[in-house]
N, C-alpha and C positions, 0 to 999 in steps of 0.2 A: 512565403508564409512562415510565420514563427509560431511554433506550438510548444506550450509548456506541459510537461507530464508530471503530475503529482500523485505519488503512491504512498500507501501505508501511513496515512495521517493519524489514525487511531485516536480520534477525538481530542487531539492536542491542538486546541484552538489557538493558543498563543503562537505556536510554531506556524500554523497555517496563516495567521494574520501577517506574520513577518514575511513569509514567502509571497503572499498576494501583493504586498507592498513592492517587493522586488519585481514581480511580474508586471505590475503597472509601469514601472520604470523601464522594463525591457520591451514595451510596446508589442505585447503578444497578441496574436490574432485569434488563437483558439487555445483551449485548455482541455487536456484529457486527464480525468481522475481515474487512476488505475486500480481501484479496489482497496479494501480495508480502510475506508473512511471510519468505520467502527469495527469493533468495540473500542471504548476509551472513555476518558473522564468527562468530556463535554460533547456528547454525541448530537444532541438536538441543535446546539449552537453551531457546531461544525457543519452539519448537513445544511442548515438554513443558509449559512454563509456561502456555501458552494452553489446552492440552488438559486440564489439571488444575484449571482455575478452578472455583470453587464457585458461579459465576454462570452462568445459561444463556447459552451462547456459540454463535453461528452463524458459519460460515466460507463465503466465496466465494473462487474462485481469481483470481489475477492472472496477468499474463504471466510473472512470476517463477516461480510454481509450475509453469506449463506448460513453461517452458524447462528446469526441473530434471527434470520427468518425462520430457521428450524425451531428456535426457542419460542417464537411467536406462534408458530403452528402447533407446537407442543402444548401450549396453554389450552388450545381447543381440543386436541386429540388425546392428550395424556401421554404422548410418545414422542421422543426426540429421535429423528432418523439421520441426523448429520451433526458432526462435531467439529469439522474444519481442520482435522488433523490429517497428516499424510497417510497414516496407517488406517484411519477410520475409527481408531479407538477413542474411547471417552478420555478427555483430558483431565488434569488435576482439578480438584474441587474449586480451587481459587479462580481458575479460568472460567469454569462453569458459572461461578457466582458473578463474575464480570459480565458474562453473556446474559444471564437472567436480568441483571440490573439494567444493562443497555437495552435489552428488548422491552422492558417495562417503560423505559424513558421514551421509546420511539413508537410503540405499537400503534397507537391511535392515529398518529400523524404521518408516519413515514413507511409503514409496511408496504403499501402499494407502490411507493416510489422505489424502494429497494428491489421489489419483485420485478420491476420493468427493466432493470439494468441487464445488458447482454454480457456474454462471457468474453468476447473479443471485439475489437474495433479495428477497422482498416481505413487509413487516410492516405490520400495522394498528396505528398508534400514535395514541393518543387525541387529542392536540392537532392532528395533521396529517391523519389518515386514512391512505390507502395510501402507504407510503414504499417506493421501490424502491432497492435497494443494488446497485451494479455497480462493477467495478474502474475502468473508464474511461468507456465508454458502454455502453448495454444491448446493442449489437450487436457490440462489439469490446473486448477487454481491452488493445489496444495503441493505440487511436485517441487522438490528442492534441488537447485543447482547453484553453483557459485562461479567466480572467476577461475577457480582451480579445478573444477570438474572436467574430467577427461573429454576431449573433443569427440572421440568415437562414440561415447554414450549419448551425445547430444545431436549428432548429425541426423539420425533418423527422425528427430522431432522437428528440425528446422529446415533442412534442405528441400523436402518435398513441397514446401509452401510457396516457393518462388517469389519471395518478397525481398526487398533490398535490406530492410532494417526491421528488427523485432525489438520492441520495448517491453520490459518486464519489471517486476519488483519482487515482493514476497519475502526475500531474505534480508532486506533492510541494509544492503551494502552495495554501493555503486560499483559498476565496472563497465568497460567498453571493450568487447573482444569479437574476433571473427570466429565463426563456427562454419567451416567450409567457406561458402561464398556469401554467407549471411552475417551481417553485422548485428550482434545482439548486445543490447545496452540495458543495464539495470539502473533505474532512476534513483535508487536509494529510498530512504524513508523520511518523510516530512516530520512525523511525530514520534517515532521510536527508532532512532538510528543505532546502528552498531558501529562503534568507532568514536571519533571526536564528537563532542556535543554540538548541537545545532540542527538545522533543518536542511535536508537534502532533496534535490529535485533535478529535473532535466529540461533543458531548452534545446529544441530542434529548430535551427535556423539555417545559416550558411553552412553550419557543421553541427556536430553533437557537442553540447556544452554540459558537462556534469557540474551542477551548481550546488553551492553550500551557502546557506543563509544563517548568519549568527543572529541570535536574539537574546533578550534579557532572561537568562535561565532562572535566576533567583526569583524574579517576579512571576515567571511562568509556573514555577514549582509552587509558589504561594497560592496562585489562582487554582491550581489543580488540587492542592490540599484542602481548599475551601469547598470543594464539591462533595457530594455524597457517594462518589464512586467507591466501591468496596476496596479497591487496591490503590486509592489515591496517594497514600504515603509512599508506597513502593514505586508507583509510576513516577512520582516526582523525583525520588532519589535515584532510581536505576534506569529510567528511560529519558530523563531530562538532564539532571545534574551530572550524573556519572554513568553513562551507558556502558554496556559490555564492550570490550575491545574487539576490533576486527579480527585479530589473531585468535582470540578466544572463541569467537563465533565461527570462524572458518574451520577450526578444529572440531567444534561441536557438529557442524553440518557435515563435515567429512566423515565423522564417525557414524552419523545417521545414514549417509549414503551407502556406507559399506555394509550395513545390516540387511 
């Protein structure tokens, strides 16, 4: 069985379209969408594209979906109870603006869809045995760790689960590392990578393949700028054309972990 894992798409439809073309050529049997399909510049189109796939597709939620659901609920209650941050604190206003816009785009059509997604998913994949998919860690969709995080901090999270492989995302950078006896693989980000531009995803087949799909970045940026997404210009410039470097983001996450 060949399983593709797509994480952190963030409404970047051009990136998703390129990855889906690669997936068709890879003769994939199943797809796992690992959360943070939204927020982003083309949320409706991205969700529809995933929900209409002719390949069996599983979904789990990320902090992005929960933040959008919280915005939708807040329209009815007048109170926002979840912000999608590791600390639980309210994020900068620009992020909240993108949450509100995304929620308004999706509310009537997709609220019940997002609300049905589970936190984790477990599949039995021939080559590996039991594989657990989560957005960040099995206990939290906002927890931050990278390929540099000390093993002793992660052992209590993964060793008791007794699975062969754990697939995660959230930090938008691919890695493949052992934590004790558990192989932990970050699929990277389809739509908002840190590092070289392009779309990153994972293929589980005869082994783990960390995949990178190039696509027409200039055309993608043009399509994104044409949307009404509040941060369209910034998204096109800094998430598509010139993402932050892996070095820069590893340092930022290391600083966050130390606090």
